[in-house]
C-alpha positions in Angstrom: -28.0 9.7 -62.8 -31.2 10.3 -60.8 -34.3 8.7 -62.4 -38.0 9.2 -61.6 -39.9 6.0 -62.1 -43.7 5.8 -62.7 -45.8 2.6 -62.4 -49.5 2.2 -63.3 -49.8 -1.3 -64.8 -52.6 -2.5 -62.6 -54.1 -1.2 -59.4 -51.1 0.6 -57.8 -50.3 4.2 -58.7 -46.7 4.5 -57.8 -43.7 6.9 -58.2 -40.2 6.6 -57.0 -36.8 8.4 -57.4 -33.7 6.2 -57.6 -30.1 7.5 -57.9 -26.5 6.3 -57.4 -27.2 6.0 -53.6 -30.3 3.8 -54.1 -33.9 4.6 -53.4 -34.5 8.3 -52.5 -38.3 8.0 -52.4 -40.9 5.2 -52.9 -44.6 6.2 -53.0 -47.3 3.6 -53.6 -51.1 4.3 -53.6 -53.1 1.0 -53.7 -56.6 1.3 -55.1 -59.2 0.0 -52.7 -62.1 0.5 -55.0 -61.8 -3.0 -56.5 -62.3 -5.0 -53.3 -66.1 -4.9 -53.6 -65.9 -6.5 -57.1 -63.5 -9.3 -56.1 -60.9 -8.3 -58.7 -59.5 -5.4 -60.6 -61.9 -3.6 -62.9 -59.8 -2.1 -65.7 -62.0 1.0 -66.4 -62.0 1.9 -62.7 -58.3 1.3 -62.4 -57.5 3.7 -65.3 -59.7 6.5 -63.8 -58.2 6.0 -60.3 -54.7 6.3 -61.8 -55.7 9.5 -63.5 -56.9 10.9 -60.2 -53.8 10.0 -58.3 -50.9 10.3 -60.7 -50.1 14.0 -60.2 -50.1 13.9 -56.4 -48.2 10.6 -56.3 -45.4 11.9 -58.5 -45.2 15.2 -56.6 -44.9 13.3 -53.3 -42.1 11.2 -54.7 -40.2 14.3 -55.9 -40.8 16.1 -52.6 -39.6 13.1 -50.5 -36.5 12.8 -52.6 -35.8 16.5 -52.2 -35.5 17.2 -56.0 -37.4 19.5 -58.4 -36.4 17.7 -61.6 -34.8 14.3 -62.3 -32.1 13.5 -64.9 -34.4 11.1 -66.7 -37.9 9.5 -66.6 -38.8 5.8 -66.6 -42.4 4.7 -66.9 -44.0 1.3 -67.3 -44.9 0.7 -70.9 -46.4 -2.8 -70.3 -47.4 -5.5 -69.9 -50.6 -4.8 -68.0 -54.1 -3.4 -68.3 -53.6 -1.2 -71.3 -55.8 1.7 -70.1 -53.9 1.8 -66.8 -50.5 1.5 -68.4 -51.4 4.5 -70.7 -52.0 6.8 -67.8 -48.5 6.5 -66.4 -46.8 6.2 -69.7 -48.4 9.3 -71.2 -47.8 11.3 -68.0 -44.1 10.2 -67.9 -43.6 11.2 -71.6 -45.2 14.5 -71.0 -42.9 15.2 -68.0 -39.8 14.2 -70.1 -40.9 16.5 -72.9 -41.6 19.4 -70.6 -38.4 19.0 -68.7 -36.3 18.2 -71.7 -34.9 15.0 -70.1 -34.4 11.5 -71.5 -37.3 9.0 -71.4 -37.4 5.2 -71.3 -40.4 2.9 -71.4 -39.8 0.0 -69.0 -41.1 -3.6 -69.1 -43.0 -4.1 -65.9 -41.8 -7.7 -65.6 -38.2 -6.7 -66.1 -38.7 -4.3 -63.2 -39.7 -7.3 -61.0 -37.0 -9.5 -62.5 -34.3 -6.9 -61.5 -35.8 -5.8 -58.2 -33.4 -7.9 -56.1 -30.4 -6.2 -57.7 -31.7 -2.9 -56.2 -30.7 -4.1 -52.8 -27.2 -3.6 -51.4 -26.7 -7.4 -51.1 -28.4 -8.2 -54.4 -27.2 -11.0 -56.8 -24.6 -10.6 -59.5 -25.4 -11.9 -63.0 -26.1 -14.6 -64.0 -29.0 -15.5 -61.8 -32.4 -17.3 -61.9 -35.5 -15.1 -61.2 -38.9 -16.3 -60.4 -41.5 -13.6 -61.1 -44.7 -14.8 -59.5 -47.8 -12.7 -59.2 -51.5 -12.5 -59.9 -51.0 -12.0 -63.6 -47.6 -13.7 -64.3 -45.7 -16.8 -63.2 -42.4 -17.2 -65.0 -38.9 -18.5 -64.4 -36.1 -16.6 -66.1 -32.4 -17.0 -66.5 -30.9 -13.5 -66.4 -27.5 -13.3 -68.0 -27.2 -9.4 -68.0 -29.5 -6.4 -68.2 -31.7 -7.0 -71.1 -30.5 -10.6 -71.7 -33.2 -13.0 -70.3 -34.3 -16.5 -71.2 -37.7 -17.8 -70.3 -37.1 -21.2 -68.8 -40.6 -22.0 -67.8 -44.0 -20.3 -67.2 -47.6 -21.1 -66.3 -49.7 -22.3 -69.2 -53.0 -21.3 -67.4 -53.7 -19.5 -64.1 -50.8 -17.6 -62.6 -50.1 -18.6 -59.0 -51.4 -15.3 -57.6 -54.6 -15.8 -59.7 -55.1 -19.2 -58.1 -54.6 -17.7 -54.6 -57.3 -15.1 -55.4 -59.7 -17.7 -56.7 -59.3 -20.0 -53.7 -59.8 -17.0 -51.4 -63.0 -16.2 -53.3 -64.2 -19.8 -52.8 -63.7 -19.3 -49.1 -65.2 -15.8 -49.0 -61.9 -14.3 -47.8 -62.1 -11.1 -49.9 -59.8 -9.5 -52.4 -56.8 -9.5 -52.7 -56.9 -13.1 -51.5 -53.2 -14.0 -51.3 -52.5 -12.3 -48.0 -55.6 -13.7 -46.4 -54.8 -17.3 -47.5 -51.3 -16.8 -46.2 -52.6 -15.6 -42.8 -55.0 -18.5 -42.4 -52.5 -21.0 -43.6 -50.2 -20.1 -40.7 -52.6 -21.8 -38.3 -53.5 -24.7 -40.6 -52.2 -28.2 -41.3 -50.5 -28.4 -44.8 -51.1 -32.2 -44.9 -54.9 -32.0 -44.1 -55.9 -32.3 -47.8 -54.1 -34.3 -50.4 -53.9 -31.9 -53.4 -52.2 -32.4 -56.7 -49.0 -30.8 -58.0 -50.3 -30.4 -61.6 -48.0 -30.5 -64.6 -49.0 -29.0 -68.0 -50.4 -31.3 -70.6 -47.9 -32.6 -73.1 -49.3 -30.4 -75.9 -50.1 -27.1 -74.1 -51.5 -24.0 -75.8 -49.4 -21.0 -76.5 -47.9 -19.5 -73.4 -47.8 -15.8 -72.4 -44.4 -15.4 -74.0 -45.6 -17.1 -77.2 -44.0 -20.5 -76.7 -46.1 -23.4 -78.2 -45.8 -26.8 -76.6 -44.6 -27.9 -73.1 -41.2 -27.4 -71.5 -40.0 -29.4 -68.5 -40.1 -26.3 -66.3 -43.5 -25.0 -67.3 -46.2 -24.9 -64.6 -50.0 -25.2 -64.3 -52.2 -24.1 -61.4 -55.7 -24.4 -62.9 -56.0 -28.1 -61.8 -55.0 -27.3 -58.3 -57.6 -24.6 -58.0 -60.2 -27.1 -59.4 -59.1 -29.7 -56.8 -59.8 -27.2 -54.0 -63.3 -26.5 -55.4 -63.9 -30.2 -55.6 -62.9 -30.7 -51.9 -65.2 -27.9 -50.8 -68.1 -29.8 -52.5 -67.5 -32.9 -50.4 -69.6 -33.8 -47.4 -67.0 -32.9 -44.8 -64.5 -30.3 -46.0 -61.7 -29.4 -43.7 -61.5 -26.1 -41.8 -60.6 -23.1 -44.0 -57.2 -22.8 -42.3 -56.3 -26.4 -43.1 -57.4 -26.0 -46.7 -55.4 -22.8 -47.1 -52.3 -24.5 -45.7 -52.7 -27.5 -48.0 -53.3 -25.3 -51.1 -50.4 -23.0 -50.2 -48.0 -25.9 -49.7 -48.9 -27.3 -53.1 -48.1 -24.0 -54.8 -44.8 -23.8 -52.8 -43.9 -27.3 -53.8 -44.4 -26.6 -57.5 -42.4 -23.4 -57.5 -39.5 -24.8 -55.5 -39.4 -27.9 -57.7 -39.0 -25.7 -60.8 -36.3 -23.6 -59.2 -34.3 -26.6 -58.1 -34.6 -28.2 -61.6 -33.7 -24.9 -63.3 -30.6 -24.6 -61.1 -29.6 -28.1 -62.0 -30.3 -27.5 -65.7 -28.4 -24.3 -66.0 -25.7 -24.7 -63.3 -26.7 -21.3 -61.9 -27.1 -21.3 -58.2 -28.0 -17.7 -57.6 -31.8 -17.2 -57.2 -34.2 -14.3 -56.8 -37.9 -13.9 -56.6 -40.4 -11.0 -57.1 -44.0 -10.3 -57.7 -46.9 -10.2 -55.2 -46.7 -13.9 -54.3 -43.1 -13.5 -53.5 -44.3 -11.8 -50.3 -45.9 -15.1 -49.2 -44.3 -16.2 -45.9 -44.2 -20.0 -46.6 -42.7 -19.5 -50.1 -40.0 -17.2 -48.7 -39.1 -19.7 -46.0 -39.0 -22.5 -48.5 -36.7 -20.7 -50.9 -34.3 -19.6 -48.1 -34.1 -23.3 -47.0 -32.8 -24.4 -50.4 -29.2 -25.2 -50.8 -28.8 -22.2 -53.2 -27.6 -18.6 -53.0 -31.0 -16.9 -52.5 -31.6 -13.1 -52.6 -35.1 -11.9 -51.8 -36.2 -8.3 -52.0 -38.1 -7.0 -49.0 -41.9 -7.7 -49.0 -42.8 -4.1 -49.9 -40.8 -4.4 -53.1 -42.3 -7.7 -54.2 -45.7 -6.1 -55.0 -46.0 -3.5 -57.7 -43.9 -0.4 -57.1 -42.1 2.3 -59.0 -38.7 1.8 -57.4 -38.2 -1.3 -59.5 -39.3 0.6 -62.6 -36.9 3.5 -61.9 -34.1 1.0 -61.2 -34.7 -1.1 -64.4 -35.0 2.1 -66.4 -31.8 3.6 -64.9 -29.9 0.3 -65.6 -30.8 0.6 -69.3 -30.2 4.4 -69.4 -26.7 3.9 -68.1 -26.1 1.5 -71.0 -27.1 4.3 -73.4 -30.6 3.3 -74.2 -33.3 6.0 -74.9 -36.8 5.9 -76.2 -38.7 8.4 -78.3 -41.9 9.9 -77.1 -43.8 7.7 -79.6 -43.1 4.7 -77.4 -46.3 2.6 -77.4 -48.0 0.8 -74.5 -48.0 -3.0 -74.8 -50.6 -5.3 -73.1 -48.2 -8.3 -73.5 -44.4 -8.0 -73.5 -41.7 -10.6 -72.7 -38.7 -9.2 -70.9 -35.7 -8.9 -73.2 -37.8 -8.5 -76.3 -37.4 -5.1 -77.9 
């Protein structure tokens, strides 16, 4: 089965074709318009997707060498609802016009399964850390569609904290790559920063959990500690502050992975999401005494290959969606 995947959940307009042999095409257009605002502007994102969706899909089909796929998979959420609707409606229109099956894919499930797209990807069960600007969650994946949320952030996502620290240092947007670049020349022990834990009675988490679990995370206090240091009389050089901040994030994430492996007895680990491209985090995971499978950096950030792959995995199990499939701003993987 050859599947066309479409992804428009945030600020990447992406299309990809995936078949039995793997990825046949993978086209990603990253919107640059948001850099002057220091973050994604939802209205502008939706308009930019509408401008690029036709040319992006055509490019993916052309590169794959096909005129029509066997099925369509499009992101149905979570994400910026206006942005999600552009790709979702276009995907449903193509499916209706071509008379092929359609499936609406959970964007986070796409990330969660992205490592299994690789030839040396993990077998089930495995632990998956999805860590990006909008989401930071640790899952136990037992099979396609069978996921348990072991822990998640109760406030800022890790990528959001990276962007906010970058903004404090006037590094531009997106901030994660710039913090990573500066940290490479800095001293990670230059500033003593906290490794925050959620309060005992945390608010409802993104997946709807109320209360605190041992594997939950918190990054808001770390971001505040960086701001407090910058307000001191003699703050350290930006490279040292970036290295210290980045090391704190890496320490929190690796701690949760190690404890999850001990709690579940599962030693296979994957990671995805924009922050999964961070060089120090990748090195730290690969140094763990676990079976770690990391997707290449270009498949950590938002892309349509992961959407086509996740959709194809469910289509092969016999799942189909009607053209009334709705967009969802929030959606936990594994929840129908």
